[in-house]
KOLKELUM-256968 format. One line per 2 residues: their letters; for each residue z, y negated, x of N, C-alpha, C, O. Coordinates in pm, whole numbers, plus 32768, in hexadecimal, padded with zeros to 4 digits. Example, Ala and Ser with C-alpha at 12.3 -4.5 7.8 and 13.67 -1.06 7.14 Angstrom:
<pts>
as) 830C 8239 8527 830C 81C2 84CE 830C 814A 8528 834E 814C 8590 | 82C4 80E1 8505 82CA 806A 8557 8313 7FFD 850A 8324 7F8E 853D
</pts>
This chain:
<pts>
ms) 7FF2 805F 8040 7FC3 8003 7FF0 7FEB 7F63 8063 804A 7F6B 80B1 | 7F9E 7EED 805C 7F56 7ECB 80E2 7FD5 7E2F 806C 7FB4 7E22 7FF6
ad) 801B 7DFB 8089 805B 7D95 8080 7FEB 7D15 807D 7FE6 7CD3 80E4 | 7F9A 7CF2 8016 7F2B 7C7F 8005 7F35 7C0C 7FB4 7ED2 7BD8 7F80
lt) 7FE8 7BCB 7FA0 7FF9 7B7D 7F5C 8069 7B58 7F43 80B2 7B87 7EEC | 8083 7AF6 7F95 813B 7AC5 7FB3 8137 7A57 7F13 80D3 7A13 7EFD
it) 81BA 7A55 7EAB 81B2 7A44 7E58 824F 7A0D 7E6C 8296 7A4B 7EBB | 8276 79B8 7E38 82F1 797E 7E3D 8344 7990 7DA9 8307 7959 7D4D
lv) 8397 79BA 7D8E 8406 79D5 7CED 842A 7960 7D19 8431 7925 7D85 | 844E 793E 7C63 84F5 78C2 7C7F 8503 78AE 7BBA 84C9 7897 7B50
ys) 8592 78D3 7C06 85DE 78C2 7B65 8678 78B1 7BAE 86B3 78C2 7C19 | 8689 7884 7B2F 872B 780D 7B0E 8759 7836 7AC0 872A 781E 7A50
pa) 87C4 7883 7ACA 883A 7904 7A52 8866 7840 7A36 883A 77F3 79E1 | 889F 7832 7A77 88C2 7786 7A47 88AE 7710 7A7E 8884 7718 7AF1
pr) 88C1 7687 7A4A 88C4 75F9 7A71 890C 7620 7B23 8975 765B 7B3F | 88AF 75EC 7B77 88BD 75D2 7BEF 88EE 7649 7C40 8953 765D 7C83
vv) 8886 768D 7C23 889D 7767 7C28 8828 7759 7C5B 87E8 7705 7C1C | 87C0 77AC 7CF8 8746 77B1 7CBF 870C 7834 7CF3 86CE 7803 7D51
de) 86F3 78B4 7CFB 8707 7923 7D41 8656 7920 7D48 8602 791E 7CEE | 864A 791F 7DD5 85A9 78FF 7DF7 857F 79AE 7E83 85B7 79D4 7EEA
rt) 8536 79CD 7E52 8500 7A38 7E98 8447 7A3B 7EB9 83EA 79F8 7E8A | 844C 7AA6 7F1C 83D9 7AC5 7F19 83B6 7B38 7F47 83ED 7B88 7F93
lc) 8325 7B35 7EF5 82E9 7BBF 7EFD 8282 7BE6 7F03 8234 7BCD 7EA6 | 8247 7C55 7FA7 81E2 7C40 7FBA 818D 7CC6 7F07 81C4 7CF6 7EA4
ct) 810F 7CC8 7F34 80FF 7CEA 7ED3 802A 7D25 7EB4 7FCE 7CDB 7ED9 | 8019 7D87 7E81 7F7D 7D78 7E82 7F55 7D6B 7E22 7F7C 7D94 7DB4
lg) 7ECB 7D0C 7E51 7E6C 7CCB 7DF1 7E60 7D3B 7D80 7E58 7DB5 7D8F | 7E5F 7CF0 7D07 7E2B 7D1E 7C85 7EBD 7D3D 7C2D 7EAC 7D7D 7BC6
tt) 7F47 7D15 7C4D 7FC8 7CD0 7C3D 7FF9 7CBA 7BE0 800F 7C43 7BF7 | 8015 7CC6 7B9B 800C 7CA8 7AF2 80E4 7C2D 7B00 8158 7C43 7B24
ve) 8093 7BC1 7ACA 8155 7B71 7AA4 819D 7BDE 7AAE 81C8 7BE6 7B21 | 81CD 7C61 7A4C 822B 7CC5 7A34 8203 7D01 7A69 81DF 7D49 7A0C
qa) 81DE 7D35 7AC1 81AE 7DB1 7B34 821A 7D46 7BD1 823D 7D90 7C2D | 8231 7CF0 7BD9 8252 7CB2 7C1A 82C9 7C7D 7C42 82E6 7C4B 7CAF
le) 832D 7C93 7BAF 83E3 7C8F 7B5A 83B5 7D09 7B69 83C6 7D13 7BE2 | 8377 7D8F 7B3E 83BC 7E02 7B6E 83E9 7E3B 7BEB 8452 7E6D 7C11
qs) 8341 7E17 7C3A 8357 7DEF 7CB4 83F9 7DDA 7CED 8450 7E18 7D2B | 83E4 7D5D 7CB0 8468 7D36 7D1F 8504 7D62 7CE6 8512 7DA6 7C80
sl) 856D 7D35 7D33 85EC 7D32 7CD1 862A 7CD9 7CB3 86A3 7CC8 7CBA | 85B7 7C78 7C7F 865B 7C0A 7C34 865E 7C45 7B7B 86A2 7BFF 7B30
lr) 8620 7CAB 7B48 8611 7CC4 7AE7 867F 7D27 7ABD 86B8 7D40 7A52 | 8686 7D52 7B35 8717 7DBF 7B60 8781 7D5F 7BA4 87CC 7DB2 7BD7
dh) 87B0 7CEE 7BC2 87D0 7CD2 7C13 8819 7C56 7B64 8893 7C5A 7B58 | 87DC 7C0F 7B0F 8792 7B99 7A96 8795 7C06 7A30 8722 7C08 7A04
pd) 87F2 7C80 79DF 87E9 7CA9 7989 87A8 7C59 78D8 8768 7C8D 787D | 87D8 7BDC 78E6 87C8 7B57 786D 8716 7B6C 7865 86E3 7B68 77F5
ia) 86BC 7B82 78E2 8662 7B68 78C7 85E3 7BEF 7872 85B1 7C57 789B | 85DB 7BA7 77F6 8595 7C14 77AE 84FB 7C05 7795 84AF 7BCC 7747
lh) 84F6 7C5F 780C 8448 7C8A 7859 8409 7C89 77A6 83C5 7C31 7772 | 842A 7CDA 777E 840A 7D3E 76F0 8419 7D3E 767B 8428 7D92 7622
da) 840D 7C9F 768A 8469 7C42 75F7 83F4 7BDD 7608 83FA 7B8D 7666 | 8390 7BDB 75B8 833D 7B82 7595 8344 7AE7 758A 8300 7A93 75C5
da) 83C0 7AD3 751B 83F8 7A43 7508 845E 7A1D 7563 846E 79A4 7555 | 84CD 7A60 75DF 84ED 7A64 7618 84DB 7A2D 76AA 8500 79D5 76F7
fv) 846C 7AC6 7699 842D 7A2B 7730 83D9 79ED 7739 8378 79E2 76EE | 83EC 79C4 7787 839B 7951 77E0 838A 7906 7848 83D9 78A9 7858
ag) 831E 791C 78AC 82E9 7967 790F 8268 78A9 7943 821F 786B 78F6 | 8280 7892 79C6 8229 783F 79F5 81FF 7852 7A91 824A 7871 7AEE
vw) 813C 782D 7A95 812D 781F 7B20 812E 7784 7B41 80F9 772A 7B00 | 8154 7780 7B7C 814B 76DC 7BD3 818F 7677 7B31 8145 761E 7B08
gr) 821A 7690 7AE4 81D0 762D 7AA3 8198 7622 79F7 81BA 75D1 79A0 | 812B 76A2 79F0 80D8 7669 799A 8135 771D 798B 815D 776F 79DE
kt) 8135 7714 78F0 8171 77B2 78AD 80FF 7809 789C 808B 77E7 7885 | 8132 788C 78AB 809E 78D5 789D 810B 796E 78A9 817C 7987 78D4
tp) 80B8 79A6 7878 80C2 7A2E 7816 80EE 7ACA 7895 80B1 7ACD 78FF | 8144 7B26 787C 8170 7B83 78A9 80D2 7BD0 791A 80E1 7C05 7988
nh) 804D 7BBD 78D2 801E 7C27 7902 7F7A 7BE7 7967 7F10 7C12 7994 | 7FCB 7B62 795B 7F80 7AE0 79CD 7F74 7B35 7A6D 7FBB 7B8C 7A9F
vl) 7F24 7B06 7A8C 7EED 7B88 7B30 7F08 7ADA 7B72 7F0B 7A71 7B31 | 7F17 7AEC 7BF4 7F64 7AAE 7C3B 7F3C 7A80 7CA3 7F46 7AD1 7D00
rd) 7F0A 7A0F 7CC4 7EC9 7A2D 7D61 7F09 7A10 7DCF 7F7C 7A3A 7DD7 | 7EDB 79D0 7E2C 7F48 79F5 7EE5 7F98 793D 7ECC 7F5F 78D3 7EB3
hd) 803D 7961 7EE3 8059 7918 7EE2 808A 78CC 7E71 80A3 7854 7E7F | 809C 790E 7DFA 80D4 78C2 7D91 8150 78E0 7D8D 8186 793E 7DC8
ri) 8191 787A 7D35 821E 7861 7D0D 8235 7883 7C5D 8218 7832 7C06 | 826C 7903 7C46 82A2 7939 7BB6 82FE 78ED 7B96 8359 7902 7BE6
ei) 8317 78AB 7B58 8373 785B 7AFB 83D1 78B3 7A86 8390 78CF 7A22 | 8450 78DB 7A86 8492 7906 7A02 84B2 78AC 79BD 84D4 7850 7A07
yr) 84BA 7893 7960 84BC 7841 7900 8576 7888 78A6 858D 78FC 7886 | 85E8 77F7 7891 8674 7850 7859 8653 77E1 7800 8618 777F 782D
al) 8680 77EB 775B 8686 77A0 770F 86CC 7760 7711 873F 776D 773B | 8682 76E5 76D1 8703 7630 76BC 8782 7671 767F 8786 76E5 7654
tv) 87DC 7622 7680 8865 7631 764E 887F 75D5 75D4 88A2 75EB 7560 | 8855 7539 7633 8846 74D2 7614 87D9 745E 75EB 87BC 73F7 7628
dp) 87A5 7492 756E 8725 7408 7567 8731 7391 75B2 8781 7337 759A | 86D3 7393 7618 869E 7315 7662 86DF 727C 7630 8700 7213 7668
mv) 86DD 72BA 7593 86AD 7222 7541 8744 71F6 7537 877F 719F 7578 | 875C 7220 7506 87D8 7231 74D3 8866 7200 7535 88BB 71A7 752D
ar) 8849 7268 758C 88C9 7251 7632 88A3 71BD 7656 88F7 716A 7675 | 8811 71A2 764E 8809 7108 7699 8817 70BA 75F5 8810 703F 75F6
re) 8822 70E0 75AA 8846 703F 7547 88F0 7080 7529 8925 7063 74BE | 893D 70D7 758C 89D5 70CE 7586 8A1E 7098 7618 8A92 7079 7630
rf) 89B5 709A 7660 89BC 704F 76E7 89CD 6FD1 769D 8A38 6FC4 7661 | 8963 6F5B 7694 8947 6EFC 7670 89B8 6EB5 761C 89DD 6E3F 761D
qk) 89E6 6F27 75CF 8A6D 6EDD 757A 8AE8 6EF7 75D2 8B49 6EED 7585 | 8B03 6F08 761F 8B58 6F05 7672 8B9A 6EC9 76BF 8C10 6EBC 76DE
qg) 8B1E 6E9A 76E1 8B04 6E0D 7771 8AF3 6DA7 7741 8AF4 6D3E 7782 | 8ADB 6DAE 76AA 8AC3 6D17 7656 8A45 6CE9 7670 8A0E 6D08 76DA
ag) 89F1 6C79 75ED 8988 6C3C 761B 897D 6BE7 766D 8910 6BB6 768B | 8A02 6BBE 76A9 89FB 6B05 76E8 8A1D 6B3F 775F 8A41 6AD7 7796
rt) 8A32 6BAE 77CC 89E6 6B9B 783E 895D 6BCF 7854 890C 6BAD 78AA | 8952 6C20 77FE 8896 6C71 783A 8855 6C19 7810 8879 6BAA 77E7
gl) 87DD 6C4E 781A 8748 6C32 77CA 8712 6BB0 7830 875C 6B76 787F | 8673 6B90 7818 863A 6AFD 781E 8699 6AB8 783A 869F 6A99 78B1
fs) 8715 6A7B 77D3 8749 69EF 77C0 87CD 6A0A 77F6 8825 69DC 77AC | 87E8 6A30 7838 887C 6A3F 7852 88A0 69BF 7895 88F9 697B 7861
kr) 8869 6997 78FD 887E 6936 7970 882A 68CC 792A 87C2 68DF 78EB | 887E 6830 7945 884C 67E0 78F1 8836 6787 7931 8854 67B6 799E
rp) 880C 6701 794B 8826 6684 79AD 887E 6669 793E 8891 6681 78C7 | 88BD 6614 79C6 893B 65B1 79B8 88F4 6557 7981 88A1 651E 79C6
gg) 8908 652A 78CD 88B3 64A6 7875 8838 64CD 7852 87E5 6473 7847 | 880C 655F 7835 877A 6591 7837 87C5 65C8 775B 883E 65DE 7753
kp) 8796 65CF 770F 876B 65FB 76A8 877A 665C 76BB 8768 668F 772A | 87B7 66B6 761F 87DC 6747 7676 8756 6793 7647 871F 6763 75E4
gy) 8733 67D8 766C 86D1 6872 76AF 866A 67E1 76D0 8601 67BF 769A | 86A6 67AD 7727 861A 678C 7776 866D 679A 7834 8626 6788 7897
</pts>
């Protein structure tokens, strides 16, 4: 079995935690085959490879399917589900810090009108 491709697999099981691995595989290897060849599935049982609704992966930031054929130096990224809606989180942060300290009009010129 000759190693013709060098693939990088990346998974973040928690915020600010990244598990990155390099894998050598043959030409014609798919995303699913690369994951099965790596020990990533064994080390992270929360990755649901065969659940079509829960498994989301991408190659260099573009969403892909498990049967996507890989090329040399591809980077497979396994995405986990979001725990908080980003819009809700932003709204809560804004409410917490207050409207007067943030935004475009937070600094005012001495003697200037509000908003300028």
